[in-house]
C-alpha positions in Angstrom: -2.2 -49.3 -36.7 0.2 -46.3 -34.7 3.5 -47.5 -34.4 4.8 -46.1 -30.8 8.2 -47.3 -30.9 8.8 -44.8 -34.1 6.9 -42.0 -31.7 8.7 -42.9 -28.5 5.6 -43.1 -26.7 6.4 -46.7 -25.0 5.9 -45.9 -21.4 1.9 -46.1 -21.0 2.3 -44.8 -17.6 3.6 -41.7 -18.6 1.0 -41.2 -21.5 -1.7 -41.9 -18.7 0.1 -39.1 -16.7 0.2 -36.7 -19.1 -3.6 -36.8 -20.1 -4.8 -36.6 -16.7 -3.1 -33.4 -15.6 -0.6 -35.6 -13.4 2.7 -35.1 -15.6 5.8 -32.6 -13.7 7.9 -32.7 -16.9 5.4 -32.0 -20.2 8.6 -30.6 -22.2 9.9 -34.3 -22.0 6.7 -35.7 -23.5 5.5 -32.7 -25.4 6.8 -30.7 -28.5 9.8 -31.7 -31.4 11.9 -34.6 -30.4 14.1 -36.8 -32.5 13.5 -40.1 -32.7 16.2 -42.4 -34.7 17.2 -39.3 -36.6 13.2 -38.3 -37.7 11.5 -35.1 -36.1 8.3 -36.1 -34.0 5.6 -33.4 -32.7 3.7 -34.3 -30.1 0.8 -32.3 -28.7 -1.8 -32.7 -26.1 -5.1 -30.8 -27.2 -8.2 -32.6 -25.1 -11.5 -32.5 -27.4 -9.8 -32.4 -30.7 -10.8 -33.8 -33.6 -7.6 -33.3 -35.1 -4.5 -32.1 -35.6 -2.1 -31.2 -38.4 1.3 -29.5 -38.6 1.9 -27.1 -41.0 4.4 -24.5 -41.9 5.1 -20.6 -42.1 3.4 -20.7 -46.0 0.4 -22.7 -44.3 1.1 -26.4 -46.3 1.3 -29.3 -44.4 4.0 -31.5 -42.8 2.1 -33.8 -41.6 -1.1 -35.2 -39.9 -0.6 -36.4 -36.6 -2.3 -39.6 -35.2 -4.4 -39.7 -32.3 -2.9 -41.6 -29.7 -5.2 -41.6 -26.8 -8.8 -40.7 -26.9 -8.4 -37.8 -24.7 -6.5 -35.6 -27.7 -2.8 -36.9 -27.1 -1.6 -36.8 -31.1 1.8 -37.5 -32.4 3.2 -38.0 -35.5 6.3 -38.0 -38.0 6.4 -34.7 -39.9 9.0 -33.4 -42.7 11.6 -30.8 -42.3 13.3 -28.9 -39.6 12.7 -25.6 -39.8 9.7 -23.8 -37.5 6.1 -25.1 -37.5 2.8 -24.1 -36.4 -0.2 -26.4 -35.0 -3.5 -26.7 -36.9 -6.0 -28.0 -34.7 -9.4 -28.8 -35.7 -12.2 -28.5 -32.9 -15.8 -29.3 -32.8 -16.7 -25.3 -33.1 -13.7 -24.0 -35.7 -10.2 -24.4 -36.9 -7.1 -22.8 -35.0 -3.6 -22.1 -36.2 -1.1 -21.6 -33.8 2.6 -22.4 -32.7 3.3 -24.7 -30.2 4.6 -23.7 -26.9 6.6 -26.8 -26.1 8.9 -25.8 -29.3 10.4 -23.3 -27.6 13.3 -23.5 -25.5 14.2 -22.3 -21.6 13.1 -18.7 -21.0 14.5 -17.6 -17.4 18.3 -16.6 -18.1 21.0 -18.0 -15.6 21.5 -15.1 -13.4 17.7 -14.8 -13.0 17.4 -18.3 -11.5 20.4 -18.1 -9.4 18.9 -14.7 -7.8 15.6 -16.4 -7.5 17.2 -19.6 -5.8 18.9 -17.6 -3.5 16.3 -15.5 -2.5 18.1 -12.3 -3.7 15.9 -11.6 -6.6 14.4 -7.9 -5.4 13.5 -7.5 -9.3 11.3 -10.7 -9.4 8.1 -9.0 -10.6 10.6 -8.2 -14.0 11.0 -12.5 -14.6 8.4 -13.6 -12.5 4.6 -13.1 -13.5 3.3 -12.5 -17.2 5.2 -10.7 -19.5 4.5 -10.1 -23.3 7.4 -11.0 -25.0 8.9 -12.2 -28.5 10.9 -15.6 -28.9 12.2 -16.5 -31.8 9.8 -13.6 -33.7 6.6 -15.2 -32.1 4.6 -13.0 -30.1 3.1 -14.5 -27.0 3.2 -14.3 -23.1 6.1 -15.7 -21.0 4.3 -17.0 -17.6 6.5 -17.7 -14.4 5.9 -18.3 -11.2 7.5 -19.7 -7.7 6.2 -23.3 -6.6 8.8 -25.7 -5.2 7.1 -28.2 -4.2 4.4 -28.5 -6.5 4.0 -31.8 -8.6 2.7 -30.1 -11.4 1.7 -26.4 -12.6 0.2 -25.5 -15.5 -1.2 -21.9 -17.0 -5.0 -21.8 -17.7 -7.1 -19.1 -19.0 -9.8 -18.6 -21.7 -7.4 -18.8 -24.2 -7.4 -22.8 -23.3 -11.1 -23.2 -21.6 -9.4 -23.2 -18.1 -7.8 -26.6 -18.7 -4.9 -27.3 -16.7 -3.8 -30.3 -19.2 -3.2 -27.7 -22.2 -0.2 -25.5 -21.1 1.7 -27.2 -18.5 4.7 -26.0 -17.6 8.4 -26.3 -16.9 9.9 -26.5 -13.9 13.8 -24.7 -13.5 15.3 -26.0 -10.8 16.9 -25.4 -8.0 15.1 -22.3 -8.1 11.5 -24.2 -8.1 10.2 -21.9 -10.4 7.6 -23.1 -13.6 8.1 -21.1 -17.1 6.0 -21.2 -20.4 5.9 -19.3 -23.1 2.2 -19.4 -24.8 2.3 -17.9 -28.2 0.2 -15.7 -29.6 -1.4 -14.1 -26.1 -1.8 -10.7 -26.1 -2.4 -8.1 -23.2 -5.8 -8.0 -21.6 -6.0 -11.9 -21.2 -6.9 -13.8 -17.6 -5.0 -16.4 -16.7 -4.3 -18.3 -13.6 -2.1 -21.3 -12.2 -3.6 -24.4 -12.0 -1.3 -25.9 -9.3 -1.2 -29.9 -8.2 0.2 -29.5 -4.6 2.5 -31.4 -2.9 -0.6 -32.7 -0.8 -2.5 -33.7 -3.8 -4.7 -30.6 -3.3 -5.8 -29.3 -7.4 -6.4 -25.7 -7.0 -6.5 -22.8 -9.6 -4.6 -19.2 -8.4 -4.2 -16.1 -9.0 -0.6 -14.8 -9.8 1.3 -13.7 -6.5 3.4 -11.5 -9.0 0.8 -10.3 -11.0 0.8 -6.8 -12.4 -2.7 -6.2 -13.0 -6.1 -8.3 -12.2 -9.8 -8.4 -12.8 -12.5 -6.9 -11.1 -13.4 -8.4 -8.1 -15.4 -10.5 -6.9 -13.4 -12.6 -10.1 -10.2 -13.6 -8.8 -8.4 -14.0 -12.5 -4.7 -11.9 -13.1 -4.7 -10.2 -16.2 -1.5 -9.9 -18.7 -0.3 -6.2 -18.1 -0.1 -3.7 -21.1 3.5 -3.5 -21.3 3.9 -0.2 -22.9 5.9 2.0 -20.3 3.7 4.8 -19.5 5.1 8.4 -20.4 5.5 10.1 -17.5 5.6 14.0 -17.2 6.7 14.2 -14.0 10.1 14.9 -14.3 10.3 18.1 -12.7 8.8 16.9 -9.2 10.6 13.7 -8.8 13.7 16.0 -9.2 12.5 18.1 -6.4 10.0 15.8 -4.4 13.6 15.3 -2.1 13.2 18.8 -0.4 9.7 17.6 0.2 10.5 14.8 2.3 12.7 15.5 4.9 11.9 16.2 8.5 12.0 19.9 8.0 9.2 20.1 5.2 5.8 21.2 6.3 4.3 17.5 5.3 0.6 17.7 5.5 -0.8 14.3 4.6 -4.9 13.8 3.3 -5.9 10.2 4.1 -8.5 8.4 2.3 -10.5 6.0 0.9 -10.3 6.1 -3.0 -13.8 4.0 -3.0 -15.9 6.8 -0.4 -14.3 9.9 -1.3 -16.7 10.9 -3.7 -19.4 8.4 -5.8 -20.5 8.3 -8.7 -24.5 9.7 -9.6 -25.4 5.9 -9.7 -23.9 5.5 -6.4 -21.0 3.1 -7.8 -17.3 3.8 -7.5 -15.4 6.4 -9.5 -12.1 5.5 -12.0 -8.6 6.8 -11.3 -9.3 9.7 -14.3 -12.7 10.9 -12.7 -11.5 10.6 -9.3 -8.3 13.2 -10.7 -10.7 15.1 -11.8 -12.1 15.9 -8.5 -10.0 14.9 -5.6 -6.5 16.5 -6.9 -8.1 20.2 -7.2 -9.9 19.5 -3.9 -6.4 18.5 -2.3 -4.7 21.3 -3.7 -7.3 23.6 -2.6 -7.2 22.6 0.6 -3.2 22.8 1.5 -2.6 19.1 1.4 0.9 18.4 0.7 0.4 14.9 0.2 -2.5 12.1 -0.4 -2.4 8.7 1.5 -4.4 6.2 -0.3 -5.6 3.1 2.0 -4.1 -0.4 0.3 -4.9 -0.4 -3.5 -2.9 -3.0 -3.9 -5.3 -6.0 -5.4 -7.9 -7.3 -2.4 -10.6 -9.2 -2.9 -12.7 -8.3 -0.2 -14.2 -4.8 0.1 -14.6 -4.9 3.7 -11.3 -5.5 4.7 -10.8 -1.3 3.0 -7.2 -3.4 1.2 -5.5 -4.4 4.6 -6.4 -8.0 3.2 -4.3 -8.0 -0.1 -3.5 -10.5 -2.3 -2.1 -8.7 -5.5 1.0 -7.2 -4.1 2.2 -5.9 -7.6 -1.0 -5.1 -9.2 -3.4 -2.1 -8.4 -7.0 -2.7 -7.8 -8.8 -3.0 -10.8 -12.0 -1.6 -9.2 -10.7 2.1 -10.2 -9.4 1.3 -13.4 -6.3 0.1 -14.8 -2.8 -0.2 -13.8 -2.0 2.8 -16.4 -4.7 4.5 -15.3 -3.4 4.7 -11.7 -0.4 5.6 -13.4 -1.8 8.6 -14.9 -3.5 9.5 -11.9 -0.2 9.7 -9.7 1.5 11.8 -12.6 -1.6 14.5 -12.4 -1.2 14.5 -9.2 2.7 15.7 -9.6 1.4 18.2 -11.9 -0.7 19.9 -9.4 2.1 19.3 -6.5 0.8 16.9 -4.5 2.6 14.1 -3.5 1.4 10.3 -3.2 2.0 7.6 -0.5 0.0 4.3 -0.8 -0.4 1.9 2.4 1.3 -1.1 2.2 0.3 -4.2 3.7 3.8 -7.4 4.3 2.0 -8.0 7.3 -0.4 -10.5 6.3 -2.5 -11.9 3.6 -6.2 -13.5 3.8 -6.6 -17.4 3.2 -8.6 -17.0 0.7 -8.4 -20.3 -2.3 -6.9 -18.0 -4.8 -4.3 -16.8 -2.9 -1.4 -17.3 -1.4 -2.0 -19.5 1.6 -0.4 -23.3 0.7 0.3 -22.1 -2.7 1.9 -25.3 -4.1 0.5 -27.2 -1.3 2.7 -26.3 1.4 3.1 -23.2 3.7 5.1 -21.5 0.8 4.3 -18.0 2.0 3.5 -18.5 5.6 4.7 -20.2 8.9 3.6 -23.9 8.6 3.4 -23.2 12.6 0.2 -21.4 13.5 2.0 -19.9 16.2 3.5 -18.3 14.2 1.9 -18.4 10.6 -1.9 -17.4 11.8 -3.0 -14.2 12.7 -5.4 -14.5 15.4 -6.9 -11.2 15.3 -7.6 -10.8 11.8 -8.0 -14.3 10.6 -5.1 -13.9 8.1 -1.7 -15.9 7.5 1.5 -14.4 8.2 4.2 -13.7 6.4 7.8 -16.2 6.8 9.8 -13.0 6.4 12.7 -15.8 7.5 12.6 -17.4 3.9 14.4 -15.2 1.6 12.2 -15.9 -1.2 9.4 -14.9 1.0 11.5 -11.6 1.9 12.8 -10.9 -1.8 8.9 -10.7 -2.4 7.7 -8.8 -0.8 10.7 -6.1 -0.7 10.2 -6.2 -4.6 6.7 -5.3 -3.9 7.8 -2.5 -2.1 10.2 -1.2 -5.0 8.1 -1.7 -7.8 5.7 0.7 -6.1 8.5 2.9 -6.1 9.6 2.4 -9.5 6.4 1.7 -11.7 4.2 4.0 -10.1 6.1 6.9 -8.9 4.8 6.7 -5.4 6.3 9.1 -3.1 6.0 6.8 0.3 4.7 3.5 1.5 2.8 3.5 5.3 4.0 0.4 6.5 1.1 -0.9 8.2 0.8 -2.7 11.4 4.3 -3.0 12.1 4.2 -3.6 15.8 2.4 -6.9 14.9 5.7 -7.7 12.8 8.0 -6.8 15.7 7.1 -8.7 18.6 6.4 -12.9 17.9 3.9 -12.7 20.8 1.3 -9.6 19.6 -1.5 -10.0 20.9 -0.8 -13.5 22.0 -1.4 -15.3 25.0 1.2 -17.5 27.0 1.9 -20.6 25.0 0.5 -19.3 21.8 3.9 -17.9 20.2 7.2 -19.2 19.9 10.3 -17.5 21.2 13.1 -16.6 18.9 16.1 -18.1 18.8 17.7 -16.2 21.9 14.4 -17.3 23.6 13.0 -13.3 23.4 9.9 -12.2 22.1 11.6 -9.6 19.9 10.7 -11.0 15.8 14.6 -11.2 14.5 13.2 -11.9 10.8 10.9 -9.5 10.5 13.3 -6.8 12.3 16.1 -7.8 9.7 13.0 -7.3 7.0 12.3 -3.8 7.7 16.0 -2.9 7.6 16.5 -4.4 4.5 13.5 -2.7 2.2 14.3 0.4 4.2 17.7 0.2 3.4 16.8 -0.6 -0.3 14.5 2.2 -0.8 17.0 4.9 1.0 19.8 3.7 -1.5 18.0 3.2 -5.2 14.8 6.1 -4.1 16.4 8.4 -1.3 14.1 11.0 -1.8 10.8 8.5 -1.4 9.6 8.4 2.4 8.9 5.2 4.4 6.3 5.8 7.4 5.6 3.0 10.2 2.7 2.3 11.8 4.3 1.3 15.1 1.9 1.5 18.2 4.7 0.3 20.7 8.1 1.9 22.0 9.6 0.3 19.8 13.4 2.3 20.2 14.9 3.8 16.6 11.9 3.3 14.3 13.2 6.2 12.7 16.7 6.0 13.1 19.1 4.8 10.3 19.9 1.3 9.7 23.6 1.9 10.0 22.9 3.2 13.7 21.1 0.2 14.8 17.8 1.9 14.1 14.7 0.4 11.3 15.3 3.0 9.3 11.6 4.4 8.4 11.6 8.3 7.8 8.3 9.0 9.8 6.5 7.0 12.4 3.0 7.5 13.6 2.8 9.3 16.8 0.1 6.6 18.1 0.6 7.6 21.8 0.1 11.1 20.9 -3.6 10.5 19.3 -4.7 8.7 22.0 -4.0 10.5 24.6 -5.1 13.7 23.0 -8.3 12.4 21.9 -9.2 10.8 24.9 -8.2 14.2 26.5 -10.8 16.1 23.9 -13.3 13.6 24.7 -13.8 14.4 28.3 -16.5 17.4 29.4 -14.1 20.5 30.0 -14.9 20.6 34.2 -12.8 17.4 33.9 -10.3 18.2 31.7 -8.1 20.0 34.6 -7.7 16.1 36.4 -6.2 15.0 33.0 -4.0 18.0 32.1 -1.1 15.7 31.3 -2.8 14.0 28.2 -2.4 17.1 26.1 1.6 17.2 27.4 2.7 13.7 27.5 3.5 13.6 24.0 6.0 16.3 24.9 8.0 13.8 27.1 9.3 11.6 24.1 8.3 14.0 21.0 11.9 13.9 19.7 12.6 10.3 19.9 11.4 9.5 16.7 10.3 11.4 13.6 6.4 11.4 14.2 3.5 12.0 12.3 0.4 13.1 14.2 -2.0 11.2 13.0 -6.2 11.4 13.1 -6.8 8.2 10.3 -9.4 6.4 9.9 -8.8 3.6 12.4 -10.1 6.4 14.6 -13.8 7.1 13.2 -15.0 3.1 13.1 -16.0 0.0 14.9 -17.9 2.3 17.3 -15.5 4.9 18.2 -17.2 7.5 16.5 -16.3 10.6 13.9 -13.9 13.1 15.3 -17.0 15.3 15.7 -18.7 13.0 17.7 -16.4 12.1 20.4 -16.6 16.0 21.2 -18.3 16.8 24.6 -20.9 19.6 25.1 -23.8 20.8 23.2 -23.7 21.4 19.4 -22.2 24.7 19.7 -19.2 23.1 22.3 -18.8 20.0 19.8 -17.5 22.0 17.1 -15.5 24.7 19.1 -14.2 21.8 20.8 -12.9 19.8 17.5 -11.7 23.6 15.6 -9.3 24.0 19.1 -8.2 20.4 18.4 -7.6 20.7 15.2 -5.4 24.1 16.2 -3.6 22.1 18.5 -2.8 19.5 16.4 -1.3 21.6 13.7 0.6 23.7 16.1 2.0 20.9 17.8 5.3 19.4 16.8 5.3 16.6 14.3 3.9 16.1 10.8 0.1 16.2 10.1 -2.1 13.4 9.2 -6.2 13.9 8.9 -8.4 11.1 7.2 -11.4 12.3 4.8 -14.1 13.4 6.3 -12.5 14.6 9.3 -12.3 18.2 7.7 -15.9 18.8 7.1 -16.7 17.4 10.7 -18.5 14.7 9.3 -21.0 14.1 12.3 -21.7 9.6 11.6 -18.7 7.6 11.9 -17.0 6.7 8.4 -18.4 3.8 5.8 -16.5 2.8 3.4 -19.9 2.0 1.2 -21.1 5.6 1.4 -19.5 8.9 -0.4 -18.4 11.6 2.2 -21.4 13.6 3.4 -20.4 16.8 1.5 -23.9 18.0 1.4 -23.2 19.0 4.7 -21.0 21.9 4.1 -24.6 23.6 3.5 -24.3 24.0 7.0 -22.2 27.1 7.8 -20.6 25.0 11.1 -19.5 22.4 9.0 -18.3 24.7 6.1 -16.5 26.7 9.0 -14.5 23.8 9.7 -13.4 23.3 6.3 -12.4 26.5 6.2 -10.1 26.1 9.5 -8.5 23.3 8.0 -7.2 24.9 4.8 -6.5 27.7 7.0 -4.0 25.9 9.0 -2.4 24.2 6.3 -1.2 26.8 4.6 -0.2 28.9 8.0 1.9 25.2 8.5 3.2 25.7 4.9 4.0 29.3 5.1 5.8 29.4 8.8 9.1 27.8 9.0 8.5 28.0 12.9 5.9 25.8 12.6 7.2 23.1 10.7 11.5 23.5 10.1 12.4 21.9 13.3 9.1 19.5 13.9 11.7 17.0 15.0 13.8 19.2 16.9 13.9 20.5 20.3 15.3 23.7 19.6 11.8 24.3 17.8 9.6 24.0 21.2 9.5 25.6 24.2 6.5 25.4 26.8 5.4 28.6 27.8 2.5 27.2 30.0 2.6 23.7 30.2 1.6 23.1 34.0 -2.4 25.4 34.3 -3.9 22.6 34.9 -6.9 24.2 37.0 -7.6 26.7 34.2 -7.0 24.1 31.0 -4.8 26.6 29.7 -1.4 25.3 27.4 0.8 27.9 25.8 3.9 27.3 23.7 6.6 28.4 21.5 7.6 27.0 17.8 11.3 28.4 16.6 13.1 27.5 13.1 16.7 28.9 12.2 14.8 31.0 9.8 11.3 32.9 10.1 9.3 34.7 13.4 8.5 32.3 16.1 4.9 31.6 16.3 3.0 31.6 20.1 0.2 29.1 20.6 -2.4 29.7 22.8 -5.0 26.6 24.0 -8.3 27.1 26.4 -9.7 24.3 26.7 -12.8 25.4 28.7 -15.8 27.3 27.3 -14.9 30.0 29.9 -13.6 32.8 27.7 -10.5 34.5 29.7 -9.5 38.5 29.5 -6.3 39.7 30.0 -4.6 36.6 30.2 -0.6 37.7 29.9 1.5 35.2 28.5 5.5 36.0 28.3 7.0 36.2 24.6 11.0 36.4 23.5 10.4 39.5 21.3 8.9 42.8 21.8 6.8 44.4 19.2 3.5 43.3 17.2 2.7 39.6 17.3 -0.1 38.7 14.3 -2.8 36.6 15.2 -2.5 34.1 12.3 -5.4 31.9 13.3 -8.3 32.1 16.1 -10.4 28.9 15.8 -13.2 30.9 17.4 -13.3 33.3 14.5 -16.5 33.8 12.9 -15.4 32.6 9.6 -15.0 29.5 11.3 -18.0 29.2 12.8 -16.7 30.8 16.3 -18.1 33.4 18.2 -15.8 36.0 16.9 -14.2 36.4 20.2 -10.3 37.5 19.8 -7.3 40.4 19.7 -8.5 42.1 16.8 -5.5 40.7 14.5 -3.0 41.2 17.1 -1.6 42.8 20.2 1.5 44.4 21.2 4.2 42.9 23.7 4.7 44.9 26.6 8.1 45.3 28.9 6.3 43.1 31.5 8.1 40.1 32.3 6.7 36.8 32.7 6.8 33.1 32.2 10.5 34.0 32.0 10.8 36.4 29.4 11.1 40.1 29.9 7.9 40.9 27.6 4.5 39.5 27.6 1.3 39.9 25.7 -2.3 40.6 27.2 -4.4 38.0 25.3 -8.1 37.5 25.4 -8.7 33.5 25.1 -11.4 32.5 23.3 -13.8 29.7 24.6 -12.4 26.4 23.3 -10.4 27.6 21.2 -6.6 27.7 20.0 -5.0 30.7 19.0 -1.5 31.0 16.9 0.6 34.1 16.9 3.2 34.8 14.7 5.8 38.2 15.2 5.8 40.5 13.1 
């Protein structure tokens, strides 16, 4: 007969709640307790046949009695020292430390900062961390779910049974914690949450540092061993590569489709690095930019619907493998930018939506919390804990993986409360306006913290409106980004290039308008993945005319872009003139390089990158009006454009574009210096697949005034071509 009074088990309601997985304070029921001066041990082991308490040597300290048929055991045992549980299951015997023997884990400072939403390194305390407590190895789990009725950690180690490892709630932070002894890195886990709304769900860890391979959805305990970086030299000098005067040329790519394995599968980080890094370096790109690699459930989202803001997707290997990839990039002199998505998240049941049975990470009002375009939830950035969660994510990518920059996705959708919404479908701010004040404060805060902690790293905004001061310092009232994508330039110039040359004279301004606002921000000129999907056609596919003209147009456009003020970005496949739209399920059509026309475009991009980096005039004043002067910006009839680029050091460059298929001979253009001007790039050169018409390697400036200069060049302008000349 069990003496429930002696075991402190007179509350039948509490016992029922515990065995049914409804008890919100498991430490009040489980583990060691003093009852009338004697030590009582209680444990819940659903399905167990028997439980004994043993000491470190394996000697029995006493058998526990079955209090409830589900598997609730309790008993008075001898001694006061450490103990273990010997659990007999139908399939065998398990010896383990009791999770409810251990005290509180999170410190007061962590709890205070978590409580007030100022913990910007929360990935160090939340999530799953292998630790040693009182000499016992295991994993410490902690998750923010302030409104949950009960949270348990579940995994293979407990048959995914939420009754076996319920967690302790630490208030006022609203964080649940538990130390599970004996667990090792690699263990799969989730949190089983009994929500405030009565729901029972198993969720991936929002702060997981690793995840299992989709479509599986569990989190994985990451290896705590610090990666041994060898990129110290790169990290010391990378600030020189990221300022406004650097030759920044970015190769944007989707890691899953750049190159496929022979069996059609994706490559891992190590194999990708072996092939990708030499290619990017050989092509002269300064950086790669990876489409989002934070863990995401749906491959068709290309990573833009992430749920693991701290975990590199397992599609390409472990977090250590990604760190190794970044380290190898740096060794080769290639920077790494990752696409970061703080605007929204998908509604998958294992994710963040309604996480603790309430709108925790998202807004409660769908007019603020639901993104109609993407069927996703919008982060509630007005909540300090959510803002800190995302800030911690940004810092984690910079600190844990040494990435050199973050390209922040969908900034425009964050800045405006009425973004893509009709009248009545949005909520004004406290002043009645459309500006999202909370998002503005968040973006300023994250950029400020990055500038303070990682001043040599970049942040790049995908912002498609005329929002002022995107790249102005926060102290001056700006958002604090390093660079901004110039979406207006991209739309205008692509529109122009897609027109038949016979009509271009009527749309001349589409190529010149970008210079009206070129100095308002520090710009990146993007020809990104967004421009080669969803029926927009490939870059080559947009070009008009017959086969020869399409290639000539694309080459001329690339020459125009690389010589235009602004940093450069080109999505993978564009550099070989891929004729079809990008398909994330297939690799780039590398076999096209057997065709001289495609090889010629690739060779041109390589040479443009090398010239851009070598000639200060083409990059040093990319964001400074002193670096640009129109020579011909009004010749709509002939569709000719010409401008000069300058730098404090280095010779000036002359850029001339003829956007018609008619060659123009003896075309006089004024220049500021007499002497020889070297033809550094001619996109119509035969080596690029062109006709070979040009200026014999260069021309001497005559003492003939033109375009406001005392000297001028008499040039041959090839058809549909850009020519770049450098003063010798």
